[in-house]
N, C-alpha and C positions, 0 to 999 in steps of 0.2 A: 146213452145208457139209458133216458126215458124211455123209449122202445122198448128197446131191450131187457130192460129190469123187472116191467111188471111180470111178465113170461115167465122169468127165471123165480119169480117170486111166486108166481101161481103153480108152476110145475114141481118147486125142489124145495121153496122156504116154509110153505106152508103147512105140509105135510112132514117138516121138521128135519130133513136130510141135507139140508145145506144149511148156514147160515150164512148172513151177506154182514161183513165188517168195513166201515167205512176207514179210509186211512187217508190222512190228508196231505196233498200234494202241492207244497206251498212255491207255487213258481211265479205268482205274481205277484209281489210285494207285498206290501202292507193289506190289500186288500182277502189276498189268500189268509192272511195272517189274521186279520181280525176278525174276516166271516167265520174261519174254522172254529177261534175261540168262542166265539157266539155261539154258535152251535154245538161245541160241547157246553157249555155252562148252560142251555137251552137242556141236554141231555142229562145233565146233572140233577136237574128238576125234574126229569122224567123221561127216559130213554125213546118214547114215542114224540116227545116233544123235539129231540135232535132232530130226528126225518122229515117232519112238520120244517122247522127250522132250515136246514138243508134242503126243501123242495123250495120255499121262500128264496131262498138266495141264487139256487140253480136256476128258477126262473125269471129271474129279476138281476140278471148277472149283470146287466151295466149298472145299475143302483149302485154296484159294490165302489166302482172304481173311485167315486169322490164320498163315502159311505163316512159320517164321524161315528163317534161313540154312540150320539144320543141316537143315531139311525138303531144301531143295532139294540139300544135298548127299548127305544120304541115298538120295533120287530116283534120283540120277546114278549113287550107288556099287549100287541096286538095278538100271538097266539095264548092269551092268559098265565103266561109265567108270573111269580112273585119277582116285582122289580126290583127291592132291595136284594133279594138272595142272589137275583141275576147278576145286578150290581156288582155285588161282593165278588161274585166268582170271576166275573169281567174283570175287574179292576185289580183283582189277585195275580202281585207275580209267580207265586204258583201253578197257576192254571197256561199263565203265556207259556211258562218253563215245560211242560206238558206238552203243549201243543207242538212247540219246538223240538223237542226231542222224541216224539212221532216222526216228525219230517226228516231229522237226522237218521233215524233207524230207516226210515223210506230210501234216504238216497244210501245207505250202507250196502241194502238190499238190491242196489241198481236200476230203482227204479226213479226216474225222473220227468214222465211224462204221462198226460192222460187225456181220456182213461187209459189206466192199466189194471188189468185184473189178474189173482194170483191165485188160482184155486190148488192149494196143497203144491204150490211150488214150481204150478204149471203157468208159468205166464201168457199173460192175455194182453196186445199191446193195441188201442185204438177202439173202434167203436164196430164191434163184430156184431155180427147177426147172431141171431139165437141160437140158430142151427148150429155154428159152430161149439155155443157155450154148450147146446144140449148133449153135443155127441162127446164133448171131454167132460163134462161132466157124469154123465151114462158112465162111461169111461170108467172114472174113479170111484164112481159106486157099484159099478161090479165088482173090482178087483177090492176094494174094501168087504163087500160079504163075503162069508164061507162059503 
């Protein structure tokens, strides 16, 4: 997605026609759960920080297999987040429950792998070329126009 996502953002998101929403796929056990929790807590401080945290984790996926709470806190601090606020969120049972609830909803929708993209009910599975996204998004935008 790092190859296609910038193109989708440039062509559709920047002008406000499309919105990207991240939905967690927690299919790698604790590394998925706690990295998603950390990104959620980053975004709770500043929505842009969610994407920064997401990108750091995506670019350093191998680090997540052995990541501890301290790793996630240090990553948050390195991005300029308030440590105490981050830790309160990260340690909150409610935050963890929220992440798990999103995963449950995702499973109920029949999405089990990643990357998977849902464009208003049109499901794309796998890392597809930009042209396939563009064709589908252009069709949906045309249908939505009066």
